[in-house]
PyMOL commands that place a pseudoatom at each C-alpha (Angstrom):
pseudoatom trace, name=CA, resn=MET, resi=1, chain=A, elem=C, hetatm=0, pos=[0.000, 0.000, 0.000]
pseudoatom trace, name=CA, resn=THR, resi=2, chain=A, elem=C, hetatm=0, pos=[2.814, 2.418, 0.817]
pseudoatom trace, name=CA, resn=VAL, resi=3, chain=A, elem=C, hetatm=0, pos=[4.479, 1.725, -2.532]
pseudoatom trace, name=CA, resn=ALA, resi=4, chain=A, elem=C, hetatm=0, pos=[1.267, 2.524, -4.438]
pseudoatom trace, name=CA, resn=THR, resi=5, chain=A, elem=C, hetatm=0, pos=[0.825, 5.770, -2.516]
pseudoatom trace, name=CA, resn=SER, resi=6, chain=A, elem=C, hetatm=0, pos=[4.441, 6.705, -3.104]
pseudoatom trace, name=CA, resn=THR, resi=7, chain=A, elem=C, hetatm=0, pos=[4.214, 5.920, -6.829]
pseudoatom trace, name=CA, resn=ALA, resi=8, chain=A, elem=C, hetatm=0, pos=[0.966, 7.860, -7.159]
pseudoatom trace, name=CA, resn=SER, resi=9, chain=A, elem=C, hetatm=0, pos=[2.463, 10.932, -5.514]
pseudoatom trace, name=CA, resn=LEU, resi=10, chain=A, elem=C, hetatm=0, pos=[5.459, 10.804, -7.862]
pseudoatom trace, name=CA, resn=ALA, resi=11, chain=A, elem=C, hetatm=0, pos=[3.163, 10.557, -10.878]
pseudoatom trace, name=CA, resn=SER, resi=12, chain=A, elem=C, hetatm=0, pos=[1.174, 13.606, -9.809]
pseudoatom trace, name=CA, resn=THR, resi=13, chain=A, elem=C, hetatm=0, pos=[4.256, 15.751, -9.152]
pseudoatom trace, name=CA, resn=PRO, resi=14, chain=A, elem=C, hetatm=0, pos=[5.008, 18.083, -12.078]
pseudoatom trace, name=CA, resn=GLN, resi=15, chain=A, elem=C, hetatm=0, pos=[8.255, 17.106, -13.813]
pseudoatom trace, name=CA, resn=ALA, resi=16, chain=A, elem=C, hetatm=0, pos=[10.937, 19.774, -14.093]
pseudoatom trace, name=CA, resn=SER, resi=17, chain=A, elem=C, hetatm=0, pos=[12.135, 20.363, -17.639]
pseudoatom trace, name=CA, resn=THR, resi=18, chain=A, elem=C, hetatm=0, pos=[15.758, 19.836, -16.634]
pseudoatom trace, name=CA, resn=PRO, resi=19, chain=A, elem=C, hetatm=0, pos=[17.429, 17.648, -14.027]
pseudoatom trace, name=CA, resn=PRO, resi=20, chain=A, elem=C, hetatm=0, pos=[18.058, 19.180, -10.584]
pseudoatom trace, name=CA, resn=ASP, resi=21, chain=A, elem=C, hetatm=0, pos=[21.384, 20.518, -9.321]
pseudoatom trace, name=CA, resn=GLY, resi=22, chain=A, elem=C, hetatm=0, pos=[22.911, 20.826, -12.789]
pseudoatom trace, name=CA, resn=LEU, resi=23, chain=A, elem=C, hetatm=0, pos=[22.941, 17.054, -13.307]
pseudoatom trace, name=CA, resn=PRO, resi=24, chain=A, elem=C, hetatm=0, pos=[23.153, 15.869, -16.932]
pseudoatom trace, name=CA, resn=ALA, resi=25, chain=A, elem=C, hetatm=0, pos=[20.086, 14.582, -18.789]
pseudoatom trace, name=CA, resn=TYR, resi=26, chain=A, elem=C, hetatm=0, pos=[21.850, 11.281, -19.535]
pseudoatom trace, name=CA, resn=ARG, resi=27, chain=A, elem=C, hetatm=0, pos=[23.819, 9.394, -16.913]
pseudoatom trace, name=CA, resn=LEU, resi=28, chain=A, elem=C, hetatm=0, pos=[25.498, 5.991, -16.846]
pseudoatom trace, name=CA, resn=LEU, resi=29, chain=A, elem=C, hetatm=0, pos=[25.680, 4.651, -13.317]
pseudoatom trace, name=CA, resn=THR, resi=30, chain=A, elem=C, hetatm=0, pos=[28.323, 1.968, -12.775]
pseudoatom trace, name=CA, resn=GLY, resi=31, chain=A, elem=C, hetatm=0, pos=[29.762, 0.079, -9.864]
pseudoatom trace, name=CA, resn=PRO, resi=32, chain=A, elem=C, hetatm=0, pos=[29.962, -3.234, -8.036]
pseudoatom trace, name=CA, resn=ASP, resi=33, chain=A, elem=C, hetatm=0, pos=[26.708, -5.179, -7.968]
pseudoatom trace, name=CA, resn=ASP, resi=34, chain=A, elem=C, hetatm=0, pos=[25.822, -4.408, -4.359]
pseudoatom trace, name=CA, resn=ALA, resi=35, chain=A, elem=C, hetatm=0, pos=[23.250, -2.605, -2.216]
pseudoatom trace, name=CA, resn=SER, resi=36, chain=A, elem=C, hetatm=0, pos=[25.076, 0.703, -2.642]
pseudoatom trace, name=CA, resn=PHE, resi=37, chain=A, elem=C, hetatm=0, pos=[24.693, 0.569, -6.431]
pseudoatom trace, name=CA, resn=CYS, resi=38, chain=A, elem=C, hetatm=0, pos=[21.000, -0.311, -6.083]
pseudoatom trace, name=CA, resn=ARG, resi=39, chain=A, elem=C, hetatm=0, pos=[20.526, 2.675, -3.751]
pseudoatom trace, name=CA, resn=ARG, resi=40, chain=A, elem=C, hetatm=0, pos=[22.202, 5.007, -6.284]
pseudoatom trace, name=CA, resn=VAL, resi=41, chain=A, elem=C, hetatm=0, pos=[19.830, 3.839, -9.013]
pseudoatom trace, name=CA, resn=SER, resi=42, chain=A, elem=C, hetatm=0, pos=[16.841, 4.099, -6.656]
pseudoatom trace, name=CA, resn=ASP, resi=43, chain=A, elem=C, hetatm=0, pos=[17.865, 7.621, -5.591]
pseudoatom trace, name=CA, resn=ALA, resi=44, chain=A, elem=C, hetatm=0, pos=[18.097, 8.705, -9.240]
pseudoatom trace, name=CA, resn=LEU, resi=45, chain=A, elem=C, hetatm=0, pos=[14.642, 7.265, -9.939]
pseudoatom trace, name=CA, resn=ALA, resi=46, chain=A, elem=C, hetatm=0, pos=[13.252, 9.126, -6.922]
pseudoatom trace, name=CA, resn=LEU, resi=47, chain=A, elem=C, hetatm=0, pos=[14.681, 12.379, -8.373]
pseudoatom trace, name=CA, resn=GLY, resi=48, chain=A, elem=C, hetatm=0, pos=[12.700, 11.774, -11.563]
pseudoatom trace, name=CA, resn=TYR, resi=49, chain=A, elem=C, hetatm=0, pos=[15.143, 9.958, -13.852]
pseudoatom trace, name=CA, resn=ARG, resi=50, chain=A, elem=C, hetatm=0, pos=[13.881, 6.975, -15.854]
pseudoatom trace, name=CA, resn=LEU, resi=51, chain=A, elem=C, hetatm=0, pos=[15.726, 3.778, -16.742]
pseudoatom trace, name=CA, resn=TYR, resi=52, chain=A, elem=C, hetatm=0, pos=[17.116, 3.781, -20.277]
pseudoatom trace, name=CA, resn=GLY, resi=53, chain=A, elem=C, hetatm=0, pos=[17.739, 0.366, -21.780]
pseudoatom trace, name=CA, resn=SER, resi=54, chain=A, elem=C, hetatm=0, pos=[18.689, -2.800, -20.001]
pseudoatom trace, name=CA, resn=PRO, resi=55, chain=A, elem=C, hetatm=0, pos=[21.319, -3.054, -17.292]
pseudoatom trace, name=CA, resn=ALA, resi=56, chain=A, elem=C, hetatm=0, pos=[24.710, -4.501, -18.220]
pseudoatom trace, name=CA, resn=ALA, resi=57, chain=A, elem=C, hetatm=0, pos=[26.983, -6.691, -16.133]
pseudoatom trace, name=CA, resn=THR, resi=58, chain=A, elem=C, hetatm=0, pos=[30.542, -7.921, -16.431]
pseudoatom trace, name=CA, resn=PHE, resi=59, chain=A, elem=C, hetatm=0, pos=[32.977, -9.761, -14.212]
pseudoatom trace, name=CA, resn=ASN, resi=60, chain=A, elem=C, hetatm=0, pos=[36.404, -8.217, -13.604]
pseudoatom trace, name=CA, resn=GLY, resi=61, chain=A, elem=C, hetatm=0, pos=[37.946, -11.352, -12.099]
pseudoatom trace, name=CA, resn=GLN, resi=62, chain=A, elem=C, hetatm=0, pos=[36.854, -10.524, -8.555]
pseudoatom trace, name=CA, resn=THR, resi=63, chain=A, elem=C, hetatm=0, pos=[33.564, -8.646, -8.634]
pseudoatom trace, name=CA, resn=VAL, resi=64, chain=A, elem=C, hetatm=0, pos=[30.485, -8.342, -10.817]
pseudoatom trace, name=CA, resn=ILE, resi=65, chain=A, elem=C, hetatm=0, pos=[30.379, -4.774, -12.162]
pseudoatom trace, name=CA, resn=VAL, resi=66, chain=A, elem=C, hetatm=0, pos=[27.022, -3.425, -13.312]
pseudoatom trace, name=CA, resn=ALA, resi=67, chain=A, elem=C, hetatm=0, pos=[25.899, -0.439, -15.340]
pseudoatom trace, name=CA, resn=GLN, resi=68, chain=A, elem=C, hetatm=0, pos=[22.509, 1.204, -15.818]
pseudoatom trace, name=CA, resn=ALA, resi=69, chain=A, elem=C, hetatm=0, pos=[21.771, 4.130, -18.087]
pseudoatom trace, name=CA, resn=ILE, resi=70, chain=A, elem=C, hetatm=0, pos=[19.208, 6.663, -16.869]
pseudoatom trace, name=CA, resn=VAL, resi=71, chain=A, elem=C, hetatm=0, pos=[17.678, 9.667, -18.633]
pseudoatom trace, name=CA, resn=TRP, resi=72, chain=A, elem=C, hetatm=0, pos=[15.704, 12.728, -17.661]
pseudoatom trace, name=CA, resn=PRO, resi=73, chain=A, elem=C, hetatm=0, pos=[12.185, 12.463, -19.165]
pseudoatom trace, name=CA, resn=GLY, resi=74, chain=A, elem=C, hetatm=0, pos=[11.470, 14.761, -22.088]
pseudoatom trace, name=CA, resn=VAL, resi=75, chain=A, elem=C, hetatm=0, pos=[15.105, 15.746, -22.598]
pseudoatom trace, name=CA, resn=VAL, resi=76, chain=A, elem=C, hetatm=0, pos=[16.343, 12.426, -24.022]
pseudoatom trace, name=CA, resn=ASP, resi=77, chain=A, elem=C, hetatm=0, pos=[13.806, 10.199, -25.772]
for i in range(1, 77): cmd.bond("trace and resi %d" % i, "trace and resi %d" % (i + 1))
show_as sticks, trace
zoom trace
């Protein structure tokens, strides 16, 4: 129930035409596949970014490294 309320409030909030704090319209988040990376993606989504494409993953011999592109709606289609 909390998730639905939270999602509904995000949908009703007017979207700014540009990302906040001078952030770029397109960003590629990368890092180890851990909770910290997931929080970074979640924080960007909470700001208003949208996922762009599928995530990517690779193994560097020790750790799985992941990447997720995000875009600001209306600026990059």
